[in-house]
Each structure stands twice: as C-alpha cells, then as structure tokens.
N, CA, C and O atoms as a DFTB+ gen file, in Angstrom:
324 C
 N C O
     1  1      -7.908      53.445     -13.667
     2  2      -8.241      52.050     -13.844
     3  2      -9.636      52.114     -14.405
     4  3     -10.484      52.859     -13.912
     5  1      -9.892      51.275     -15.512
     6  2     -11.133      51.304     -16.161
     7  2     -11.845      50.063     -15.681
     8  3     -11.302      49.281     -14.900
     9  1     -13.174      49.874     -16.196
    10  2     -13.848      48.716     -15.831
    11  2     -15.027      48.982     -14.880
    12  3     -15.795      49.919     -15.095
    13  1     -15.169      48.171     -13.846
    14  2     -16.398      48.336     -12.972
    15  2     -16.294      49.652     -12.150
    16  3     -15.190      50.042     -11.770
    17  1     -17.378      50.306     -11.885
    18  2     -17.269      51.542     -10.959
    19  2     -16.664      51.237      -9.660
    20  3     -16.786      50.118      -9.161
    21  1     -15.993      52.217      -9.073
    22  2     -15.308      52.000      -7.849
    23  2     -16.062      51.330      -6.786
    24  3     -15.536      50.442      -6.115
    25  1     -17.342      51.736      -6.592
    26  2     -18.175      51.246      -5.482
    27  2     -18.586      49.712      -5.685
    28  3     -18.818      48.974      -4.728
    29  1     -18.647      49.345      -6.880
    30  2     -18.869      47.871      -7.195
    31  2     -17.745      47.097      -6.858
    32  3     -17.940      45.946      -6.468
    33  1     -16.490      47.578      -6.951
    34  2     -15.300      46.709      -6.625
    35  2     -15.244      46.666      -4.965
    36  3     -14.762      45.673      -4.419
    37  1     -15.675      47.607      -4.301
    38  2     -15.608      47.447      -2.937
    39  2     -16.780      46.506      -2.346
    40  3     -16.573      45.709      -1.431
    41  1     -17.868      46.661      -2.888
    42  2     -18.987      45.944      -2.374
    43  2     -19.722      45.310      -3.535
    44  3     -20.507      45.907      -4.271
    45  1     -19.337      43.860      -3.630
    46  2     -19.932      43.228      -4.886
    47  2     -21.403      43.055      -4.825
    48  3     -21.902      42.924      -3.708
    49  1     -22.159      43.036      -5.861
    50  2     -23.572      42.870      -5.880
    51  2     -23.987      41.483      -5.385
    52  3     -23.170      40.563      -5.346
    53  1     -25.250      41.338      -5.012
    54  2     -25.726      40.094      -4.424
    55  2     -25.525      38.941      -5.427
    56  3     -25.306      37.816      -4.980
    57  1     -25.579      39.127      -6.599
    58  2     -25.270      38.086      -7.544
    59  2     -23.924      37.589      -7.735
    60  3     -23.671      36.677      -8.523
    61  1     -23.028      38.195      -7.001
    62  2     -21.611      37.891      -7.089
    63  2     -21.188      37.138      -5.860
    64  3     -21.440      37.581      -4.739
    65  1     -20.543      35.998      -6.052
    66  2     -20.077      35.178      -4.906
    67  2     -18.610      34.805      -5.096
    68  3     -18.207      34.524      -6.225
    69  1     -17.807      34.789      -4.058
    70  2     -16.359      34.645      -4.245
    71  2     -15.918      33.912      -2.990
    72  3     -16.116      34.261      -1.826
    73  1     -15.226      32.728      -3.476
    74  2     -14.666      31.849      -2.444
    75  2     -13.172      31.667      -2.630
    76  3     -12.650      31.794      -3.738
    77  1     -12.519      31.381      -1.576
    78  2     -11.033      31.005      -1.476
    79  2     -10.964      29.528      -1.443
    80  3     -11.380      28.967      -0.429
    81  1     -10.502      28.840      -2.400
    82  2     -10.344      27.490      -2.487
    83  2      -9.009      27.028      -1.929
    84  3      -7.960      27.552      -2.304
    85  1      -9.047      25.995      -0.985
    86  2      -7.821      25.464      -0.493
    87  2      -7.838      23.958      -0.700
    88  3      -8.877      23.361      -0.416
    89  1      -6.811      23.297      -1.157
    90  2      -6.691      21.967      -1.467
    91  2      -5.330      21.388      -0.710
    92  3      -4.280      22.026      -0.636
    93  1      -5.520      20.200      -0.220
    94  2      -4.420      19.563       0.373
    95  2      -4.503      18.041       0.146
    96  3      -5.592      17.468       0.128
    97  1      -3.379      17.424      -0.020
    98  2      -3.448      15.960      -0.327
    99  2      -3.327      15.226       1.003
   100  3      -2.571      15.621       1.890
   101  1      -4.116      14.119       1.116
   102  2      -4.177      13.204       2.276
   103  2      -3.750      11.891       1.811
   104  3      -4.374      11.378       0.882
   105  1      -2.717      11.256       2.367
   106  2      -2.303       9.950       1.924
   107  2      -3.268       8.897       2.695
   108  3      -3.442       8.961       3.912
   109  1      -3.786       8.068       1.990
   110  2      -4.642       6.874       2.574
   111  2      -4.078       5.624       2.138
   112  3      -4.528       5.105       1.116
   113  1      -3.116       5.057       2.808
   114  2      -2.317       3.816       2.478
   115  2      -1.704       3.929       1.259
   116  3      -0.810       4.774       1.211
   117  1      -1.944       3.294       0.233
   118  2      -1.271       3.267      -1.107
   119  2      -1.854       4.428      -1.982
   120  3      -1.255       4.736      -3.012
   121  1      -2.790       4.966      -1.683
   122  2      -3.427       6.058      -2.544
   123  2      -3.565       7.311      -1.819
   124  3      -3.302       7.375      -0.618
   125  1      -3.936       8.235      -2.443
   126  2      -4.051       9.734      -1.841
   127  2      -5.354      10.296      -2.386
   128  3      -5.799       9.922      -3.471
   129  1      -5.956      11.190      -1.629
   130  2      -7.082      11.948      -1.886
   131  2      -6.790      13.560      -1.703
   132  3      -5.887      14.034      -1.013
   133  1      -7.628      14.197      -2.372
   134  2      -7.407      15.586      -2.169
   135  2      -8.634      16.187      -1.414
   136  3      -9.768      16.149      -1.893
   137  1      -8.357      16.707      -0.280
   138  2      -9.375      17.412       0.503
   139  2      -9.506      18.790       0.056
   140  3      -8.600      19.319      -0.587
   141  1     -10.627      19.431       0.372
   142  2     -10.777      20.836      -0.197
   143  2     -11.599      21.611       0.949
   144  3     -12.313      21.074       1.796
   145  1     -11.386      22.786       0.820
   146  2     -12.305      23.731       1.679
   147  2     -12.587      25.055       0.878
   148  3     -11.748      25.502       0.096
   149  1     -13.635      25.584       1.070
   150  2     -13.991      26.830       0.419
   151  2     -14.307      27.790       1.515
   152  3     -14.996      27.474       2.485
   153  1     -13.769      29.007       1.331
   154  2     -13.988      30.065       2.385
   155  2     -14.767      31.210       1.630
   156  3     -14.282      31.728       0.623
   157  1     -15.949      31.578       2.126
   158  2     -16.665      32.644       1.613
   159  2     -15.952      33.984       1.898
   160  3     -15.807      34.345       3.066
   161  1     -15.546      34.659       0.968
   162  2     -14.675      35.904       1.141
   163  2     -15.319      37.034       1.904
   164  3     -14.674      37.892       2.508
   165  1     -16.667      36.976       1.834
   166  2     -17.429      38.107       2.464
   167  2     -17.701      37.746       3.910
   168  3     -17.503      38.576       4.797
   169  1     -18.111      36.631       4.145
   170  2     -18.562      36.143       5.528
   171  2     -17.307      35.559       6.391
   172  3     -17.244      35.721       7.610
   173  1     -16.403      34.928       5.709
   174  2     -15.495      34.187       6.414
   175  2     -15.910      32.639       6.665
   176  3     -15.146      31.815       7.167
   177  1     -17.167      32.381       6.263
   178  2     -17.692      31.019       6.536
   179  2     -16.812      29.942       5.783
   180  3     -16.438      30.127       4.625
   181  1     -16.518      28.860       6.471
   182  2     -15.811      27.743       5.641
   183  2     -16.770      26.556       5.440
   184  3     -17.669      26.238       6.219
   185  1     -16.459      25.966       4.319
   186  2     -17.171      24.762       3.930
   187  2     -16.075      23.739       3.594
   188  3     -15.260      23.969       2.700
   189  1     -16.062      22.580       4.334
   190  2     -15.025      21.581       4.020
   191  2     -15.715      20.391       3.300
   192  3     -16.886      20.063       3.491
   193  1     -14.828      19.768       2.427
   194  2     -15.304      18.607       1.444
   195  2     -14.265      17.550       1.566
   196  3     -13.060      17.775       1.676
   197  1     -14.850      16.337       1.535
   198  2     -13.940      15.098       1.467
   199  2     -13.119      14.899       0.152
   200  3     -12.072      14.254       0.121
   201  1     -13.697      15.523      -0.953
   202  2     -12.989      15.571      -2.218
   203  2     -13.458      16.667      -3.149
   204  3     -14.469      17.340      -2.945
   205  1     -12.644      16.797      -4.191
   206  2     -12.975      17.932      -5.115
   207  2     -14.282      17.983      -5.828
   208  3     -14.845      19.043      -6.100
   209  1     -14.756      16.773      -6.128
   210  2     -16.046      16.605      -6.668
   211  2     -17.155      17.211      -5.763
   212  3     -18.055      17.920      -6.213
   213  1     -17.026      16.892      -4.508
   214  2     -18.080      17.434      -3.554
   215  2     -18.022      19.051      -3.533
   216  3     -19.047      19.728      -3.460
   217  1     -16.787      19.574      -3.601
   218  2     -16.715      21.088      -3.597
   219  2     -17.466      21.556      -4.973
   220  3     -18.314      22.447      -4.975
   221  1     -17.088      20.909      -6.038
   222  2     -17.756      21.335      -7.227
   223  2     -19.242      21.139      -7.247
   224  3     -19.926      21.930      -7.897
   225  1     -19.804      20.144      -6.585
   226  2     -21.327      20.059      -6.518
   227  2     -21.789      21.139      -5.680
   228  3     -22.890      21.634      -5.921
   229  1     -21.007      21.614      -4.620
   230  2     -21.536      22.731      -3.665
   231  2     -21.606      23.868      -4.582
   232  3     -22.658      24.503      -4.646
   233  1     -20.520      24.218      -5.356
   234  2     -20.520      25.390      -6.202
   235  2     -21.573      25.435      -7.143
   236  3     -22.208      26.474      -7.320
   237  1     -21.848      24.223      -7.862
   238  2     -22.914      24.113      -8.842
   239  2     -24.155      24.346      -8.203
   240  3     -24.955      25.041      -8.829
   241  1     -24.519      23.878      -6.991
   242  2     -25.744      24.029      -6.318
   243  2     -25.914      25.549      -5.883
   244  3     -27.021      26.068      -6.028
   245  1     -24.892      26.258      -5.372
   246  2     -24.837      27.623      -5.088
   247  2     -25.255      28.512      -6.213
   248  3     -26.081      29.422      -6.150
   249  1     -24.527      28.095      -7.315
   250  2     -24.839      28.807      -8.490
   251  2     -26.252      28.701      -9.072
   252  3     -26.785      29.670      -9.613
   253  1     -26.865      27.474      -8.948
   254  2     -28.223      27.176      -9.343
   255  2     -29.185      27.893      -8.477
   256  3     -30.223      28.379      -8.926
   257  1     -28.842      27.955      -7.251
   258  2     -29.705      28.816      -6.207
   259  2     -29.707      30.337      -6.594
   260  3     -30.674      31.088      -6.722
   261  1     -28.477      30.570      -6.732
   262  2     -28.464      32.149      -7.149
   263  2     -29.198      32.494      -8.292
   264  3     -29.952      33.467      -8.315
   265  1     -28.979      31.600      -9.424
   266  2     -29.757      31.937     -10.671
   267  2     -31.256      31.819     -10.481
   268  3     -31.981      32.581     -11.121
   269  1     -31.799      30.898      -9.626
   270  2     -33.117      30.778      -9.490
   271  2     -33.711      31.974      -8.698
   272  3     -34.843      32.390      -8.945
   273  1     -32.937      32.504      -7.763
   274  2     -33.410      33.618      -6.948
   275  2     -33.216      34.962      -7.617
   276  3     -33.760      35.937      -7.098
   277  1     -32.497      35.113      -8.714
   278  2     -32.176      36.396      -9.424
   279  2     -32.891      36.387     -10.831
   280  3     -32.958      35.398     -11.562
   281  1     -33.387      37.571     -11.090
   282  2     -33.862      37.843     -12.553
   283  2     -33.470      39.084     -12.940
   284  3     -33.135      39.891     -12.074
   285  1     -33.452      39.389     -14.137
   286  2     -32.979      40.662     -14.739
   287  2     -31.620      40.653     -15.178
   288  3     -30.996      39.603     -15.329
   289  1     -31.066      41.965     -15.422
   290  2     -29.793      42.179     -15.841
   291  2     -28.721      41.905     -14.754
   292  3     -28.892      42.202     -13.572
   293  1     -27.590      41.308     -15.250
   294  2     -26.424      41.040     -14.322
   295  2     -25.383      41.944     -14.600
   296  3     -25.130      42.333     -15.740
   297  1     -24.690      42.334     -13.456
   298  2     -23.556      43.327     -13.635
   299  2     -22.380      42.997     -14.304
   300  3     -21.626      43.887     -14.698
   301  1     -22.115      41.681     -14.494
   302  2     -20.980      41.253     -15.117
   303  2     -21.380      40.490     -16.514
   304  3     -22.433      39.861     -16.620
   305  1     -20.499      40.606     -17.487
   306  2     -20.912      39.865     -18.714
   307  2     -20.863      38.454     -18.634
   308  3     -20.107      37.965     -17.795
   309  1     -21.584      37.660     -19.411
   310  2     -21.398      36.246     -19.280
   311  2     -20.125      35.711     -19.896
   312  3     -19.573      36.310     -20.819
   313  1     -19.665      34.605     -19.398
   314  2     -18.378      34.012     -19.947
   315  2     -18.589      33.471     -21.345
   316  3     -19.652      32.922     -21.636
   317  1     -17.677      33.600     -22.155
   318  2     -17.795      33.047     -23.569
   319  2     -17.760      31.527     -23.528
   320  3     -17.141      30.927     -22.649
   321  1     -18.399      30.950     -24.441
   322  2     -18.433      29.510     -24.623
   323  2     -17.156      28.833     -24.961
   324  3     -17.129      27.613     -25.126
C-alpha cells in the first residue's frame, strides 16, 4: 500500500480529527427534524446536536480552533477548490 507512512495511519497527527456522524429523524407533529451526534474516534467522546446545522457549526469551530493553534506544514495536502 502506498500513501502515508504506516505509523501515521495508526496514530494520526494532532492536526487530524476524525468523527463518526450519526443522524436520525425525529417526527414532531406534522414535520420532522434530523438529530445528529458526532463521536470522536480517538476518545469516544460524544457530542449531540438538535439539528444538522448545529453539528456543522461545531465542526467549523473545531477546525478554526485547530487552525489557530497550529502553524507550519500539514501532513495532508489541502483539498482542491
């Protein structure tokens, strides 16, 4: 297998964050909303949200915090525009 070094696949660098996203639909009378949770894959910590927008705001804030605390080269190339 080519790509990242073997040890990097086992232990992601600090600038790497991974979450498991869960979504489920909750009926509220005549309408429905999507509830969400994010589980940190390293720590197992759960974050629950009343809607998908709240989960996206959490992810955006987490990314902003990570970017503010990190400087220098990143181990993964940036995503194309």
